[in-house]
C-alpha positions as CSV (number, residue, x, y, z in Angstrom):
1,Q,-60.5,178.8,80.3
2,V,-59.3,175.8,79.5
3,R,-61.6,172.6,81.0
4,L,-63.3,169.7,79.9
5,V,-66.2,168.9,81.9
6,E,-68.1,165.3,82.5
7,S,-72.2,165.1,82.7
8,G,-74.3,162.2,82.2
9,G,-74.1,160.6,85.6
10,G,-76.7,159.6,88.3
11,L,-78.6,156.4,89.2
12,V,-79.5,153.5,87.3
13,Q,-80.7,150.4,87.7
14,P,-78.9,147.1,86.4
15,G,-79.4,146.5,82.8
16,G,-80.3,150.5,82.2
17,S,-78.2,153.1,80.1
18,L,-76.3,156.0,80.6
19,R,-74.7,158.5,78.6
20,L,-72.1,160.6,79.3
21,S,-70.3,163.7,78.3
22,C,-67.4,165.1,77.5
23,A,-67.3,168.9,76.4
24,A,-64.7,170.9,76.0
25,S,-64.4,174.4,76.4
26,G,-61.5,176.8,75.6
27,F,-59.6,175.1,73.1
28,A,-60.8,172.5,70.6
29,L,-61.4,168.7,70.8
30,D,-61.2,167.5,67.6
31,Y,-56.6,167.6,67.9
32,Y,-57.4,165.3,71.0
33,A,-57.6,162.3,71.0
34,I,-60.1,161.3,73.9
35,G,-60.1,158.7,76.7
36,W,-62.7,158.2,79.8
37,F,-62.1,156.6,82.9
38,R,-63.3,155.0,85.7
39,Q,-62.7,155.2,89.8
40,L,-63.2,153.5,92.9
41,P,-62.9,155.0,95.9
42,G,-59.0,154.3,97.3
43,K,-58.9,152.1,93.8
44,E,-56.6,153.7,90.5
45,R,-58.3,155.2,87.7
46,E,-59.1,152.3,85.2
47,G,-59.1,153.2,80.9
48,V,-62.7,152.4,79.7
49,S,-62.7,153.8,76.4
50,C,-60.4,155.5,74.5
51,I,-61.4,157.4,70.3
52,S,-58.1,158.6,68.3
53,D,-57.9,162.1,66.9
54,R,-57.8,161.4,63.1
55,D,-59.7,158.3,62.3
56,D,-62.5,157.4,65.1
57,S,-61.3,154.1,65.8
58,S,-61.5,152.8,69.4
59,Y,-60.9,150.6,72.3
60,Y,-62.6,149.2,75.5
61,A,-62.1,147.3,77.8
62,D,-62.4,143.9,78.3
63,S,-65.2,144.9,80.9
64,V,-67.7,146.8,78.8
65,K,-66.6,145.9,75.5
66,G,-70.3,145.5,73.6
67,R,-72.2,147.4,76.3
68,F,-70.0,151.1,75.6
69,T,-69.9,152.7,72.9
70,I,-67.6,155.5,72.6
71,S,-68.3,158.3,69.7
72,R,-67.4,162.3,69.2
73,D,-69.0,164.6,67.6
74,N,-66.3,167.9,67.0
75,G,-68.9,169.8,66.0
76,K,-70.5,170.0,69.5
77,N,-67.0,170.2,70.9
78,A,-67.9,167.0,72.7
79,V,-66.7,163.3,73.5
80,Y,-69.9,160.9,74.4
81,L,-69.8,157.5,76.4
82,Q,-72.7,155.6,75.6
83,M,-73.2,152.6,78.4
84,S,-76.0,149.9,78.7
85,S,-76.7,147.0,80.2
86,L,-75.0,148.7,82.6
87,K,-73.9,146.1,85.7
88,V,-73.6,146.8,89.4
89,E,-69.7,146.5,89.2
90,D,-69.4,149.4,86.4
91,T,-70.3,151.9,89.5
92,A,-67.4,154.9,89.9
93,G,-66.6,157.9,89.3
94,Y,-66.2,158.5,85.5
95,F,-63.2,160.9,83.6
96,C,-63.1,162.3,80.6
97,A,-59.8,162.9,79.2
98,A,-57.1,164.9,76.5
99,I,-53.9,163.7,75.1
100,D,-51.8,165.2,72.6
101,P,-52.2,162.6,69.6
102,A,-48.5,163.2,69.3
103,E,-47.9,161.1,72.9
104,I,-49.5,157.6,71.8
105,T,-48.9,154.9,69.4
106,T,-52.0,153.3,69.3
107,V,-56.1,154.0,71.1
108,Q,-54.9,150.8,73.1
109,A,-51.5,151.6,74.2
110,M,-53.7,155.4,75.2
111,C,-55.8,153.9,77.3
112,L,-53.2,151.9,79.1
113,M,-50.8,154.9,79.6
114,P,-50.3,156.9,83.2
115,I,-53.3,158.9,83.6
116,T,-50.0,161.5,84.1
117,K,-49.5,162.1,80.5
118,Y,-52.7,163.2,79.6
119,D,-53.3,167.3,79.3
120,Y,-56.2,167.9,80.4
121,W,-58.8,166.1,82.6
122,G,-62.6,166.6,83.8
123,Q,-63.9,167.2,87.3
124,G,-65.8,163.6,86.9
125,T,-69.3,162.2,87.4
126,Q,-70.6,160.1,89.0
127,V,-72.2,157.1,87.9
128,T,-74.1,154.7,90.4
129,V,-75.8,151.4,89.3
130,S,-77.7,150.0,92.1
131,S,-81.7,147.9,92.3
């Protein structure tokens, strides 16, 4: 079965940290470029960070730059999002998605592409930042 599974979400105080994981099963994640997205109820899904398939070049939305770090471990077939200095406004459902690198030009453009362009999506993990 081909799927992506996110984990690592939870409740954290402002200023705290979380590490999200995106694990793939049924396919090799290293072929794909990977994006992390977040979504609030009733809002559009926002590209938070993306990483390329080949050279680990990455992109971060301005709202998370300097606080979040995306990485991948092809040996574990997984991608991670390390989130630090969390703010209340980071509260959202977080999703990872995989896209065929043939569909993208740059990592930045990838994070801004319509979600329908992505081949695989996880079910999401909730991050709540609250005191």
